[in-house]
C-alpha positions in Angstrom: 0.0 0.0 0.0 2.8 2.4 0.8 4.4 1.7 -2.5 1.1 2.4 -4.4 0.5 5.6 -2.4 4.1 6.8 -3.0 4.1 6.1 -6.7 0.8 7.8 -7.1 2.2 10.8 -5.3 5.3 11.1 -7.4 3.4 10.5 -10.6 1.0 13.3 -9.7 3.7 15.7 -8.5 6.4 15.1 -11.0 5.7 18.4 -12.8 6.0 20.3 -9.6 9.2 18.5 -8.5 10.9 19.0 -11.8 10.3 22.7 -11.4 12.4 22.9 -8.3 15.7 23.8 -10.0 18.3 26.1 -8.6 17.5 29.7 -9.6 20.4 29.9 -12.0 19.0 27.0 -14.0 15.5 28.4 -14.4 14.6 30.6 -17.3 11.1 31.9 -16.9 9.7 33.6 -19.9 8.9 37.3 -19.2 10.1 37.1 -15.6 12.4 40.0 -16.2 9.8 42.2 -17.8 9.2 44.2 -14.6 12.0 46.5 -15.4 10.0 47.7 -18.4 6.9 48.4 -16.2 6.0 51.8 -14.9 6.6 52.7 -11.2 3.5 53.0 -9.1 2.6 56.7 -8.8 2.2 58.5 -5.5 -1.4 59.8 -5.5 -2.1 63.5 -5.0 -2.5 64.4 -1.4 -5.7 66.3 -1.9 -7.2 63.3 -3.8 -6.4 60.8 -1.1 -7.9 63.1 1.6 -11.1 63.4 -0.4 -11.3 59.6 -1.0 -10.7 59.0 2.7 -13.7 61.2 3.6 -15.9 59.4 1.2 -15.1 56.0 2.6 -15.6 57.3 6.2 -19.2 58.5 5.5 -20.9 55.1 6.0 -18.5 54.1 8.8 -18.6 56.9 11.4 -21.0 59.2 13.1 -21.5 62.8 11.8 -19.6 64.4 14.7 -16.7 62.1 14.1 -16.7 62.8 10.4 -16.7 66.6 11.1 -13.7 66.1 13.4 -11.8 64.2 10.8 -12.6 66.9 8.2 -10.9 69.5 10.5 -7.9 67.3 11.0 -7.5 66.7 7.2 -7.7 70.5 6.5 -4.9 71.0 9.0 -2.9 68.1 7.6 -3.1 69.5 4.0 -2.1 73.1 4.8 0.7 74.5 2.6 4.0 74.0 4.3 2.5 71.6 6.8 3.3 68.1 7.9 1.2 66.5 5.1 3.0 68.4 2.4 6.4 67.4 4.0 5.4 63.7 4.1 4.1 63.8 0.5 7.4 65.2 -0.7 9.3 62.5 1.2 7.2 59.8 -0.4 7.8 61.3 -3.9 11.6 61.2 -3.3 11.3 57.6 -2.1 9.3 56.8 -5.3 12.2 58.1 -7.4 14.9 56.0 -5.7 13.0 52.8 -5.2 11.1 50.4 -7.5 8.0 50.8 -5.4 7.4 53.3 -2.6 4.8 51.1 -0.9 5.9 47.5 -1.1 8.4 47.2 1.8 6.1 49.1 4.2 3.1 47.0 2.9 4.9 43.7 3.6 6.1 44.7 7.0 2.8 46.2 8.3 0.2 43.9 6.5 2.1 40.6 7.0 5.3 40.6 9.1 3.8 42.6 12.0 0.6 40.6 12.1 0.6 38.3 15.2 -2.3 36.0 14.1 -1.5 32.4 13.2 -0.5 31.8 9.6 -3.0 29.0 8.8 -6.4 30.3 8.0 -5.5 34.0 8.8 -2.7 34.5 6.3 -1.7 31.6 4.1 -3.5 31.1 0.8 -4.1 27.7 -0.8 -5.0 26.1 -4.1 -6.3 22.8 -5.3 -4.6 22.0 -8.6 -6.6 20.7 -11.5 -5.6 17.9 -13.8 -3.8 19.0 -17.0 -2.1 17.1 -19.8 1.3 18.6 -20.9 3.6 17.1 -23.4 6.8 18.7 -22.0 7.8 20.5 -18.8 8.9 23.4 -21.0 5.4 23.8 -22.2 4.1 23.9 -18.7 6.6 26.4 -17.3 6.9 28.6 -20.4 3.2 28.8 -21.3 1.2 28.9 -18.1 2.3 32.0 -16.4 -0.2 34.8 -17.0 2.2 37.7 -17.7 -0.5 40.1 -19.0 -4.1 41.1 -18.5 -5.9 42.4 -21.5 -2.6 43.1 -23.2 -1.0 44.9 -20.3 2.1 43.3 -18.9 2.3 42.3 -15.2 5.1 42.3 -12.7 6.3 38.7 -12.2 9.0 39.4 -9.6 6.8 38.0 -6.7 7.1 34.5 -8.3 10.8 34.5 -7.4 9.8 34.5 -3.7 7.7 31.3 -3.7 10.3 28.5 -3.9 13.2 28.3 -1.5 11.7 30.9 0.9 10.6 30.8 4.5 9.2 33.1 7.1 11.1 33.3 10.4 9.2 34.0 13.6 10.3 36.8 15.9 8.6 38.7 18.7 6.7 41.8 17.3 7.9 41.5 13.6 8.8 38.4 11.5 11.4 38.3 8.8 11.7 36.6 5.4 14.6 34.6 4.0 14.9 33.8 0.2 17.4 31.0 -0.1 17.3 30.6 -3.9 18.9 34.1 -4.2 22.0 33.0 -2.2 25.3 32.1 -4.0 24.8 28.4 -3.3 21.0 27.9 -3.7 19.5 24.7 -2.1 19.1 21.5 -4.1 16.9 19.7 -1.6 13.3 19.7 -0.6 11.8 18.8 2.8 9.2 16.1 3.2 6.9 15.5 6.2 5.0 12.3 7.0 3.3 11.4 10.2 4.7 14.7 11.7 8.3 13.6 11.0 10.6 15.7 8.7 13.1 14.5 6.1 15.4 16.2 3.6 16.1 14.7 0.2 18.3 16.1 -2.6 16.5 16.4 -5.9 19.8 16.7 -7.8 22.8 14.4 -8.2 26.3 15.6 -7.7 26.6 16.2 -11.4 23.6 18.6 -11.2 21.3 16.2 -13.1 17.8 15.9 -11.8 16.5 12.8 -10.0 14.2 10.8 -12.3 10.6 9.9 -11.4 11.7 6.4 -10.4 14.4 7.8 -8.1 12.0 10.1 -6.5 9.6 7.2 -6.0 12.3 5.3 -4.2 13.0 8.2 -1.9 9.4 8.8 -1.1 8.9 5.1 -0.4 11.8 5.1 1.9 10.3 8.0 3.8 6.9 6.3 4.0 8.4 3.1 5.2 10.6 4.7 7.9 7.8 6.9 9.3 4.9 4.4 9.5 4.3 5.5 13.1 5.2 8.9 14.6 8.1 8.4 17.0 8.8 12.0 17.8 6.9 15.2 18.8 5.2 16.9 15.9 7.3 20.1 15.8 5.4 21.3 12.7 2.3 22.1 14.8 4.2 24.9 16.5 4.2 26.9 13.2 0.4 27.1 13.5 0.6 29.2 16.7 0.3 32.9 17.2 3.5 34.5 15.9 4.6 35.9 19.3 4.2 32.5 21.0 5.9 30.7 18.1 8.7 33.3 18.1 9.4 32.7 21.7 9.4 28.9 21.4 11.6 29.2 18.2 14.2 31.1 20.2 14.3 28.2 22.7 14.5 25.6 19.9 17.5 27.1 18.2 19.5 27.1 21.4 20.1 23.4 20.6 22.5 22.8 17.7 20.6 19.7 16.4 17.3 21.7 16.4 19.0 24.6 14.7 20.4 22.4 11.9 17.0 20.7 11.3 15.2 24.0 11.3 17.6 25.4 8.7 17.1 22.3 6.5 13.4 22.9 6.4 13.6 26.6 6.0 16.2 26.5 3.2 14.4 23.7 1.3 13.0 24.4 -2.1 9.6 23.4 -1.0 7.9 21.2 1.6 6.0 18.0 0.5 3.4 16.9 3.0 2.4 13.3 2.8 -0.8 13.4 4.7 -2.8 10.6 6.3 -6.6 10.1 6.0 -9.0 13.0 6.2 -12.3 13.1 8.1 -15.3 11.4 6.4 -17.7 13.8 4.7 -20.9 13.7 2.7 -20.6 14.0 -1.1 -21.9 17.5 -1.1 -19.3 18.6 1.4 -16.2 17.3 -0.4 -15.3 20.8 -1.8 -15.5 22.4 1.7 -13.6 19.5 3.2 -10.9 19.9 0.6 -10.6 23.6 1.3 -10.3 23.1 5.0 -7.8 20.3 4.4 -5.5 22.6 2.4 -6.0 25.6 4.7 -5.1 24.0 8.0 -5.1 20.2 7.8 -8.4 19.6 9.6 -7.0 19.9 13.1 -4.4 18.2 15.3 -6.2 14.8 15.2 -5.8 14.7 11.4 -3.1 16.5 9.4 -2.4 19.9 10.9 0.8 18.7 12.5 1.9 17.4 9.1 2.8 21.0 8.0 5.4 23.7 8.1 3.2 26.8 7.7 6.2 29.1 7.6 7.3 27.7 4.2 6.9 29.8 1.1 5.4 26.8 -0.7 4.0 23.6 0.5 2.5 20.8 -1.6 0.4 18.3 0.2 -1.6 15.2 -0.7 -3.8 12.8 1.3 -4.8 9.2 0.8 -7.4 10.3 -1.8 -4.4 11.6 -3.9 -6.0 15.0 -4.4 -3.1 17.5 -4.8 -3.1 20.9 -3.0 -0.6 23.7 -2.8 -0.1 26.2 0.0 1.8 29.4 0.0 2.3 32.6 2.0 0.3 35.6 1.0 3.5 37.7 1.4 4.3 36.5 -2.2 0.7 37.0 -3.4 1.4 34.4 -6.0 -1.9 33.7 -7.8 -2.0 29.9 -8.3 -4.8 30.4 -10.8 -2.2 31.9 -13.0 1.1 30.3 -11.7 0.2 26.6 -12.1 3.3 25.2 -10.5 1.8 21.9 -9.5 -0.5 20.9 -12.3 -0.3 17.2 -13.0 -0.4 14.9 -15.9 -3.5 12.7 -16.7 -1.3 10.1 -18.4 1.5 8.9 -16.3 4.8 8.2 -18.1 5.5 4.6 -18.9 9.2 5.2 -19.4 11.3 3.7 -16.6 14.5 5.4 -15.8 17.5 3.6 -14.3 17.8 4.3 -10.6 21.2 5.4 -9.5 22.7 4.7 -6.1 20.8 7.2 -3.8 21.7 8.3 -0.3 18.9 7.6 2.1 16.7 10.6 3.0 18.0 12.5 5.9 15.7 12.4 8.9 15.6 15.7 10.7 15.8 15.2 14.4 14.7 17.5 17.2 15.6 17.5 20.9 12.4 18.5 22.7 12.5 19.8 26.2 9.6 19.3 28.6 8.8 23.0 28.2 8.7 22.8 24.4 6.5 19.6 24.7 4.0 21.7 26.7 4.0 24.3 23.9 3.3 21.6 21.3 0.3 20.4 23.3 -1.0 24.0 23.6 -0.6 24.4 19.8 -2.6 21.3 19.2 -5.5 22.6 21.3 -5.2 26.1 19.7 -5.3 24.5 16.2 -8.7 22.9 16.8 -10.6 26.1 16.2 -14.2 26.9 15.3 -13.5 27.8 11.7 -16.5 27.4 9.5 -16.4 27.1 5.7 -19.2 26.3 3.2 -19.6 26.2 -0.5 -22.7 26.5 -2.7 -23.6 26.7 -6.4 -26.2 29.4 -7.1 -28.1 28.0 -10.1 -30.8 30.6 -10.6 -28.9 32.9 -13.0 -25.4 34.2 -13.9 -23.7 37.0 -15.7 -25.8 36.6 -18.9 -29.0 37.6 -17.2 -27.4 40.4 -15.3 -25.8 41.9 -18.4 -29.2 41.7 -20.2 -30.5 43.8 -17.3 -27.7 46.3 -17.9 -26.1 45.6 -14.5 -22.5 44.9 -13.5 -22.3 41.3 -12.4 -19.5 42.1 -10.0 -21.3 45.1 -8.5 -24.5 43.1 -8.2 -22.8 40.4 -6.1 -20.9 43.0 -4.0 -24.2 44.7 -3.2 -25.9 41.4 -2.4 -23.2 40.6 0.1 -23.8 44.0 1.9 -27.5 43.5 1.9 -27.1 40.0 3.3 -24.9 41.3 6.1 -27.4 44.0 7.0 -30.3 41.6 7.1 -28.3 39.2 9.3 -26.7 41.7 11.7 -29.0 44.7 11.5 -26.1 47.1 10.7 -24.0 48.2 7.8 -21.0 45.9 7.2 -17.9 47.6 5.6 -16.7 45.5 2.7 -13.5 45.4 0.7 -12.6 43.8 -2.5 -8.9 43.0 -3.2 -7.4 44.1 -6.6 -4.0 43.5 -8.1 -1.4 46.3 -8.6 1.0 44.0 -10.6 0.8 46.3 -13.6 3.3 48.4 -11.7 6.9 47.4 -10.8 7.0 45.4 -7.6 3.2 45.9 -7.4 1.2 43.9 -4.8 -2.4 44.3 -3.7 -4.7 47.2 -3.4 -8.3 47.3 -2.1 -11.6 48.6 -3.2 -13.7 50.1 -0.4 -16.9 48.6 -1.7 -19.3 50.2 0.8 -20.8 53.5 -0.3 -23.1 55.9 1.6 -26.0 55.2 -0.8 -26.8 51.6 -1.8 -28.7 52.8 -4.9 -25.5 54.2 -6.4 -23.5 51.1 -5.4 -22.6 49.8 -8.8 -21.3 53.2 -9.9 -19.3 53.5 -6.7 -17.7 50.1 -7.2 -16.7 51.0 -10.8 -15.2 54.3 -9.8 -13.4 52.8 -6.8 -12.0 50.0 -9.0 -10.5 52.4 -11.4 -8.7 54.2 -8.6 -7.7 51.0 -6.9 -6.2 49.4 -10.0 -4.2 52.6 -10.8 -2.6 52.6 -7.4 -4.7 55.6 -6.4 -6.6 54.1 -3.5 -6.5 55.9 -0.2 -5.4 53.0 2.1 -2.0 52.5 0.6 -1.2 56.2 0.3 -2.2 56.8 3.9 -0.1 53.9 5.1 2.9 55.3 3.1 2.4 58.7 4.7 2.2 57.2 8.2 5.4 55.2 7.7 7.1 58.2 6.2 6.4 60.1 9.4 7.9 57.2 11.3 11.0 57.1 9.1 11.5 60.9 9.3 11.0 60.7 13.1 8.0 63.1 13.0 5.4 62.9 15.6 2.5 60.8 14.3 -0.1 63.2 12.7 -3.4 63.3 14.4 -5.3 61.9 11.4 -3.6 58.5 12.2 -4.5 58.6 15.9 -8.1 59.8 15.2 -10.8 57.2 16.1 -12.1 57.5 12.6 -8.9 56.1 11.1 -9.4 52.8 12.8 -13.0 52.6 11.9 -12.3 53.4 8.2 -10.5 50.1 7.7 -12.3 48.0 10.2 -13.9 45.8 7.6 -16.5 43.1 8.3 -16.3 41.4 4.9 -13.8 40.6 2.3 -15.8 40.0 -0.9 -13.6 38.9 -3.8 -14.2 37.5 -7.3 -12.2 34.5 -8.4 -12.0 34.5 -12.2 -11.7 30.7 -12.5 -13.3 27.9 -10.5 -13.4 28.2 -6.7 -11.8 24.8 -6.6 -8.5 26.4 -7.7 -7.7 29.0 -5.1 -8.8 30.1 -1.7 -8.0 32.7 0.9 -9.6 32.8 4.3 -10.5 35.6 6.8 -7.7 37.7 8.1 -9.4 38.4 11.4 -11.9 36.8 13.8 -14.7 39.2 13.0 -14.6 38.8 9.2 -16.6 37.0 6.7 -14.6 36.0 3.6 -16.9 35.7 0.6 -15.3 34.3 -2.6 -17.4 34.0 -5.7 -17.0 33.0 -9.4 -19.5 34.4 -11.9 -20.4 32.0 -14.7 -22.7 32.5 -17.7 -25.7 30.9 -16.1 -24.7 30.3 -12.5 -22.4 31.4 -9.7 -20.2 29.6 -7.2 -19.8 30.8 -3.6 -17.3 29.8 -1.0 -17.9 31.5 2.4 -15.9 31.2 5.6 -15.8 32.8 9.0 -15.1 32.0 12.6 -18.2 30.8 14.4 -17.8 33.1 17.3 -16.1 36.4 16.7 -14.5 38.6 19.4 -17.7 40.8 19.3 -19.7 37.9 20.7 -21.9 37.8 17.6 -22.3 34.3 16.2 -21.1 33.8 12.7 -22.4 31.2 10.4 -21.2 30.6 6.8 -24.3 28.6 5.7 -26.6 31.4 6.9 -24.5 34.0 5.1 -24.7 32.0 1.8 -28.5 31.7 2.3 -28.7 35.4 3.0 -26.7 36.3 -0.2 -28.9 34.0 -2.3 -32.1 35.6 -1.0 -30.6 39.1 -1.6 -29.7 38.2 -5.2 -33.2 36.9 -5.9 -34.8 40.0 -4.4 -32.5 42.3 -6.3 -33.2 40.4 -9.6 -36.9 41.0 -9.0 -36.2 44.7 -8.6 -34.1 44.8 -11.8 -36.7 43.0 -13.8 -39.4 45.4 -12.6 -37.2 48.3 -13.5 -36.7 46.8 -17.0 -40.5 46.8 -17.6 -40.8 50.5 -17.0 
């Protein structure tokens, strides 16, 4: 059975494993095109202040809004602090590829103390594809443009051979493929036990499929039963806790070497055990939770290293998933690293003498063992995820009613939230800024003060967001510029309205392909994450939340999906009535 499982694994993952070459040997088409891309502009200060007031209108009380207007007027005065910070940002934009990226990564990712699984890491289930050559797969499947406009591909360099390192307060990132001697090994975890195997021979030739099969079988046979503490579960903890435990771990030289072997590996392959039994109509949801966090400590959550830039995991049903950090924002719907062949190769390569996989050992103190047990309990959270196909209509009907399909769903989500919680829920929609050099993500503030003008507001906001003109990034840049210039924090950033402006209750984002391909989960306890794909005659929804948020209000993904469905049906009726006029 182990041999069958292992050979299925390698057959299904060969395309991915063949990709893990040292950086000097890889030649990605169009990966260097970012130097020809424009730099992201620094928005005008007046424009950002006006946009900021617009997004505050549905979020704060009138008295708070008036107070913020007064602060913004003071901030924008000629010769004042706002003008000084704006000029500082403009100078930074000249001397760097992107004036926002470093601050964005540090503040949005590295400073966040939430656990990585669910809150931060993104995942994808990879579809079956039939390629004739590995060159075809690598060279032809990277989406390097949208509607003819080139995209910055530099973030793809940060996927393989990268790792996040935990520290108190602020984490750091290491990119090992950029070092003079890049790694030629990958890490493999089975039954919570870690191994390292080289994927290249001494002559720099790649291991064949059969050689990889041999190595995987050796790992499966030597790790039939767990015989050491599952250190990987520690990477699921809150970052401050994991950072403190990490400092204790690396005091031991054996632990330090094992940790380095995992961190520097090209990727981590997770050979999972069984998954919880589910009904047929829950298989998609089950697959998503499996790839997001491993289904809990009793299943596969300890069979992970959540700090790795890229993980590939498979369970006994041989469905393949990938897992990556959102610090890279690699869109797996466009970068299809792990797509697999439908027709396994029948060519058998000669197997050379192979060194046995190196088992990575850890010396666990009683204190660290207690932390492992705490991490197991913490991992078993009340995360709730549901999927649903909305079969009543799709984009064809909405376009016939002269309505933006994306705006329609965004409005339905807000109406659903209001009906469920009897209050306005601020919603954001993520957009890409990769048309700029070193571009990452921007956001659309999708909640307007008047729901009847919602579609127009979404369209206007989207234009600003895609052009790097959104208020959130510019305000963050100004705030960090004040810190860098050692200027006292301007009052607009300590004002109560500033926190309310970006205290979203929903992340509502469209996935251009099937929801089976890619998924991101809520970034905070109080959020709903609503992913949707709009097809010609139907829609797909994937909704997740934490069942009990810090506010004490019960969250329920199934209820949210039902509320969105009801809202869309009611809105369709209104549109059809309007069309009759």
